[in-house]
C-alpha positions in Angstrom: 5.0 -24.5 28.6 1.9 -25.9 26.9 1.6 -29.0 24.7 -1.3 -29.0 22.2 -1.6 -31.6 19.5 1.6 -31.1 17.5 2.5 -27.8 19.0 4.9 -26.9 21.9 4.1 -23.4 23.1 5.9 -21.2 25.6 3.9 -18.2 26.7 5.6 -15.1 28.2 4.6 -11.5 29.2 8.2 -10.4 29.3 8.2 -8.3 26.1 4.8 -6.7 26.5 6.2 -3.6 28.2 8.9 -3.2 25.5 6.2 -3.4 22.7 4.1 -0.9 24.6 7.0 1.6 24.9 7.8 1.4 21.2 4.2 1.8 20.2 3.6 4.7 22.5 6.6 6.7 21.2 4.5 7.9 18.3 1.1 6.5 17.7 0.5 8.7 14.7 3.7 7.5 13.1 2.8 3.8 13.6 -0.6 4.4 12.1 0.9 5.9 9.0 3.3 2.9 8.8 0.3 0.5 9.3 -1.6 2.2 6.4 1.5 1.8 4.1 1.7 -1.8 5.2 -1.9 -2.4 4.1 -1.3 -0.9 0.6 1.9 -2.9 0.2 0.4 -6.2 1.4 -2.7 -5.9 -0.7 -0.4 -5.5 -3.7 1.7 -8.4 -2.6 -1.4 -10.5 -2.1 -2.7 -9.9 -5.6 0.8 -10.5 -7.2 1.4 -13.6 -5.1 -2.0 -15.1 -5.9 -1.5 -14.5 -9.6 1.9 -16.0 -9.6 0.8 -19.2 -7.8 -2.3 -19.7 -10.1 -0.2 -19.0 -13.2 2.5 -21.4 -12.2 -0.1 -24.1 -11.4 -1.6 -23.5 -14.9 1.9 -23.9 -16.5 2.4 -27.1 -14.6 -1.0 -28.5 -15.7 -0.2 -27.7 -19.3 3.3 -29.3 -19.0 5.3 -26.1 -19.6 6.9 -26.5 -16.1 7.9 -30.0 -15.1 9.7 -29.4 -11.8 8.1 -28.7 -8.4 7.2 -25.0 -8.4 6.8 -25.0 -4.6 9.5 -26.4 -2.3 10.1 -26.6 1.4 13.1 -24.8 2.8 14.4 -27.0 5.6 17.4 -27.3 8.0 19.9 -30.0 7.3 22.8 -31.3 9.4 25.4 -30.3 6.7 27.8 -27.4 6.3 26.7 -26.8 2.7 23.3 -26.1 1.0 21.6 -29.0 -0.8 18.8 -29.2 -3.3 16.6 -32.3 -3.6 13.2 -33.4 -4.8 10.7 -31.0 -3.2 13.1 -29.4 -0.7 15.9 -26.9 -0.4 18.2 -27.7 2.5 20.3 -25.0 4.3 22.8 -25.5 7.1 21.1 -25.9 10.5 22.8 -22.8 12.1 21.9 -20.7 9.0 18.3 -21.9 9.6 18.2 -20.8 13.3 19.6 -17.3 12.5 17.2 -16.8 9.5 14.1 -18.0 11.4 14.9 -15.6 14.2 15.4 -12.7 11.7 12.0 -13.5 10.2 9.8 -14.4 13.1 10.9 -11.9 15.8 10.3 -8.8 13.7 7.1 -10.4 12.2 5.4 -11.0 15.6 6.9 -7.9 17.2 5.5 -5.7 14.5 2.0 -7.2 14.8 2.2 -6.3 18.5 3.5 -2.8 17.9 0.7 -1.9 15.4 -1.9 -3.6 17.7 -0.9 -1.5 20.7 -0.7 1.7 18.5 -4.4 0.9 17.7 -5.1 0.5 21.4 -5.7 -3.3 21.1 -4.6 -5.2 24.2 -2.2 -8.1 23.9 -3.3 -11.3 25.6 -0.1 -13.4 25.1 3.3 -13.3 23.6 5.4 -16.4 23.2 7.3 -19.0 21.1 6.2 -22.3 19.6 7.5 -25.4 17.9 5.4 -27.2 15.2 6.3 -30.9 15.0 5.7 -32.3 11.5 7.3 -35.7 11.9 3.9 -37.3 11.8 3.6 -36.1 8.1 7.2 -36.1 6.9 8.2 -39.7 8.1 5.2 -41.5 6.4 5.8 -39.5 3.2 9.5 -40.5 2.9 8.6 -44.1 3.8 6.1 -44.2 1.0 8.7 -42.6 -1.3 11.3 -45.3 -0.4 8.7 -48.0 -1.1 7.7 -46.4 -4.4 11.3 -46.0 -5.6 12.7 -49.1 -4.1 15.6 -47.0 -2.6 16.6 -45.8 0.9 18.3 -42.4 1.5 19.5 -42.0 5.1 19.9 -38.2 4.7 16.3 -37.8 3.4 15.1 -39.9 6.4 17.1 -37.8 8.8 15.6 -34.6 7.3 12.1 -36.1 7.9 13.1 -37.0 11.4 14.1 -33.4 12.1 11.1 -31.8 10.4 10.1 -29.2 13.0 9.3 -25.6 12.5 10.0 -23.0 15.2 7.6 -20.0 15.4 6.4 -17.2 17.5 3.0 -15.6 18.3 1.5 -12.3 19.5 -2.2 -12.8 20.5 -4.3 -9.6 20.5 -7.5 -9.6 22.6 -9.8 -11.4 20.1 -13.1 -9.8 21.3 -11.6 -6.3 21.2 -10.1 -6.9 17.8 -13.3 -8.3 16.3 -15.2 -5.2 17.4 -12.5 -2.8 16.0 -12.8 -0.8 12.7 -11.9 -2.5 9.5 -8.8 -0.3 9.0 -7.5 -1.3 12.4 -7.8 -4.9 11.5 -6.1 -4.5 8.2 -3.2 -2.6 9.7 -2.6 -5.3 12.4 -3.0 -8.2 9.9 -0.6 -6.6 7.4 2.1 -5.6 9.8 4.0 -8.9 10.0 4.3 -9.6 6.3 5.1 -5.9 5.6 8.1 -5.8 8.0 9.4 -9.1 6.5 9.3 -7.7 3.0 10.7 -4.4 4.1 13.6 -6.0 6.0 14.4 -8.3 3.0 14.5 -5.4 0.5 16.5 -3.2 2.9 19.0 -6.0 3.5 19.5 -6.5 -0.2 20.1 -2.8 -0.7 22.6 -2.5 2.2 24.6 -5.7 1.3 24.6 -4.9 -2.4 26.1 -1.4 -1.9 28.3 -1.9 1.2 29.7 -5.4 0.6 28.7 -6.8 -2.8 29.8 -4.1 -5.3 33.1 -3.3 -3.5 34.1 -7.0 -3.5 32.6 -8.6 -6.7 33.6 -7.0 -10.0 34.0 -8.7 -13.3 35.1 -12.3 -14.0 38.4 -14.0 -13.4 39.6 -15.9 -16.5 40.5 -19.5 -15.3 41.2 -21.1 -18.7 41.5 -20.1 -22.4 41.0 -22.2 -25.5 44.1 -21.3 -27.5 42.4 -21.7 -30.9 39.3 -19.6 -29.8 38.8 -15.9 -30.3 40.1 -15.3 -26.8 43.3 -17.2 -27.4 43.9 -15.5 -30.7 43.9 -12.0 -29.1 46.2 -13.1 -26.3 44.0 -13.5 -23.3 45.5 -15.6 -20.5 44.3 -17.3 -17.3 44.5 -14.9 -14.3 43.3 -11.9 -16.3 40.1 -10.1 -15.2 37.4 -9.4 -17.8 35.6 -6.3 -16.6 33.2 -5.3 -19.4 31.9 -6.0 -22.9 31.3 -3.0 -25.1 31.3 -0.8 -22.0 28.7 -3.0 -20.1 30.0 -4.2 -16.8 30.0 -8.0 -16.3 28.3 -8.5 -13.0 25.0 -9.5 -11.5 23.3 -7.8 -8.5 23.0 -9.3 -5.1 19.3 -10.1 -5.5 20.1 -12.3 -8.5 22.8 -14.0 -6.5 20.4 -14.5 -3.6 17.9 -16.2 -6.0 20.6 -18.6 -7.1 21.2 -19.8 -3.6 17.9 -21.7 -3.6 18.6 -23.5 -6.9 22.3 -24.5 -6.8 23.7 -27.2 -4.6 26.7 -26.2 -2.4 25.8 -22.5 -3.0 27.6 -21.4 0.1 31.0 -22.4 -1.5 33.2 -21.2 -4.2 31.1 -23.3 -6.6 28.6 -20.5 -7.0 31.3 -18.1 -8.3 31.5 -20.2 -11.5 27.7 -20.0 -12.0 27.7 -16.2 -11.4 30.4 -15.8 -14.1 28.5 -18.0 -16.6 25.3 -16.2 -16.0 26.9 -12.8 -16.3 28.6 -13.7 -19.6 25.4 -15.2 -21.0 23.5 -12.1 -20.3 26.1 -9.8 -21.8 26.5 -11.9 -24.9 22.7 -12.5 -25.5 22.4 -9.4 -27.7 25.2 -10.5 -30.1 25.7 -13.1 -32.7 28.7 -15.0 -34.1 30.8 -12.8 -36.3 30.1 -9.6 -34.3 33.1 -7.6 -33.2 33.0 -6.5 -29.5 35.4 -4.5 -27.3 36.5 -6.4 -24.2 38.0 -4.5 -21.3 40.5 -6.9 -19.7 42.8 -5.7 -16.9 42.0 -2.1 -17.9 43.1 -2.7 -21.5 40.6 -2.8 -24.5 40.8 -5.7 -26.9 38.8 -6.0 -30.1 37.4 -9.6 -30.4 35.4 -11.2 -33.2 32.9 -13.6 -31.7 32.9 -17.2 -32.8 30.1 -19.7 -32.8 29.6 -21.7 -29.6 30.6 -25.4 -30.1 27.6 -26.6 -28.1 24.9 -24.0 -28.9 24.2 -23.1 -32.5 24.0 -19.4 -33.4 25.2 -18.4 -29.9 28.4 -16.3 -29.6 31.6 -17.8 -28.2 34.6 -16.1 -26.6 36.5 -19.3 -25.6 37.2 -18.9 -21.9 36.3 -20.5 -18.6 35.8 -18.2 -15.7 34.5 -17.5 -12.2 33.3 -14.3 -10.5 36.3 -12.1 -9.5 36.1 -11.3 -5.8 38.6 -9.6 -3.5 37.6 -11.9 -0.6 36.5 -15.4 -1.5 35.6 -16.2 2.1 32.6 -13.9 1.8 30.9 -16.6 -0.3 31.2 -19.1 2.5 29.2 -17.3 5.2 28.5 -13.6 4.8 26.9 -13.6 1.3 24.9 -16.8 1.6 23.6 -16.0 5.1 22.5 -12.5 4.2 21.3 -13.6 0.7 19.1 -16.4 2.2 17.9 -14.1 5.0 16.8 -11.4 2.6 15.2 -13.7 0.0 13.4 -15.8 2.5 12.2 -12.8 4.4 10.5 -11.5 1.2 9.2 -15.0 0.3 7.8 -15.7 3.7 6.2 -12.2 3.9 4.6 -12.7 0.4 3.4 -16.3 1.2 1.9 -15.2 4.6 -0.1 -12.5 2.9 -1.7 -14.9 0.4 -5.5 -15.1 1.0 -5.3 -18.4 2.7 -7.1 -18.7 6.1 -5.7 -18.6 8.8 -2.6 -16.9 7.4 -2.6 -13.1 7.7 -3.8 -12.7 4.1 -6.8 -14.9 4.9 -7.6 -12.8 7.9 -7.5 -9.7 5.7 -10.0 -11.3 3.3 -12.2 -12.4 6.2 -12.1 -8.8 7.7 -13.1 -7.2 4.4 -15.8 -9.7 3.5 -17.3 -9.4 7.0 -17.6 -5.7 6.5 -19.8 -6.0 3.4 -21.5 -9.5 3.8 -23.2 -11.4 6.5 -20.8 -13.4 8.7 -21.8 -16.8 7.2 -21.4 -15.6 3.6 -18.1 -14.0 4.5 -16.8 -17.3 5.9 -17.9 -19.1 2.8 -16.1 -16.7 0.5 -12.9 -16.8 2.7 -12.8 -20.6 2.8 -13.6 -20.9 -0.9 -10.6 -18.8 -1.8 -8.5 -20.7 0.8 -9.3 -24.1 -0.7 -8.6 -23.0 -4.3 -5.2 -21.6 -3.4 -4.3 -24.5 -1.0 -5.1 -27.0 -3.8 -3.0 -25.0 -6.2 0.0 -24.9 -3.9 -0.2 -28.6 -3.0 -0.5 -29.4 -6.7 2.5 -27.2 -7.5 4.5 -29.0 -4.9 3.5 -32.6 -5.6 3.2 -32.6 -9.4 6.9 -32.3 -10.0 7.7 -35.0 -7.5 5.3 -37.8 -8.5 4.7 -38.5 -12.2 1.0 -39.1 -12.9 
């Protein structure tokens, strides 16, 4: 075990033979996969860069006032939490998700490297200690606000990020062809994005749709349109004018990062509200719609919402109808966070920021067409621009100035 600055590193050769066996099963297949990874990651790099720069512009112009970049960190609680600049997830969720992201990421780098006949020097795990940054920041925050939050201080105290690494032979890699470099550098982010999308597809079709259908009416305003046609608590509203009331698993996954206690029944109310809002957005007060409730069709004349002028109103309170509410405590939030964070980590890692994989791709391409010194300047110029944009997007919403 090695200690270097703020890193704890554990090197091992244990998995090298396993990676070799997988890579040698079909070198041609892995080269095709590597080429697909390059195409996907170049697209993700362009998209991610545009999104970050656009969000930064919207923050500068005042359109967005909240932090656009937030840290996802482990917290010693059973429920998710959202605070200034951070999204907290239960610690054991964090451990599982980190493993599901880092192990495939680093293993895929190794597989593609070996398929390209690049030797692996080291394989191992690491722990990045960030307390030297997080603790001073929260102390400054406490002084600035004149408050003290024990939970926030505890989070700063626990601010460590586990990681993993696969180190190809650097000299051999530097002498390799450009396409070899691009395949190796793209591999990790590609497999993260792929696993995230695959997980969403599987959970949505195997678990989500069979268990989450329509909204369960929990309350009815007797003088509202719903009360006038005889709707009662306990009924299930399945569709409006033939359009099912539901959201997909990806939308649910996105909500997990914005809603406190999202791994509880609390989120089923948000799902229902969002689903009804989207279904009613194309209508106006006075329109007659056909509601399918418990398999029976009801004609309802929409009223005007008491709080939102010109927005239609049914007159019910509701939550997502599910056959197994316990799925919203562990299974759905765990898989939702795992899939979404896999995609976000993969996309962030492929941004053209050195020494992230995206920065290495930019460096490899520029070195092909420019002198090494010029290539380094181009790579670092892009890195500084994006780094400043990300820091600004994170800090601007936290500190008014």
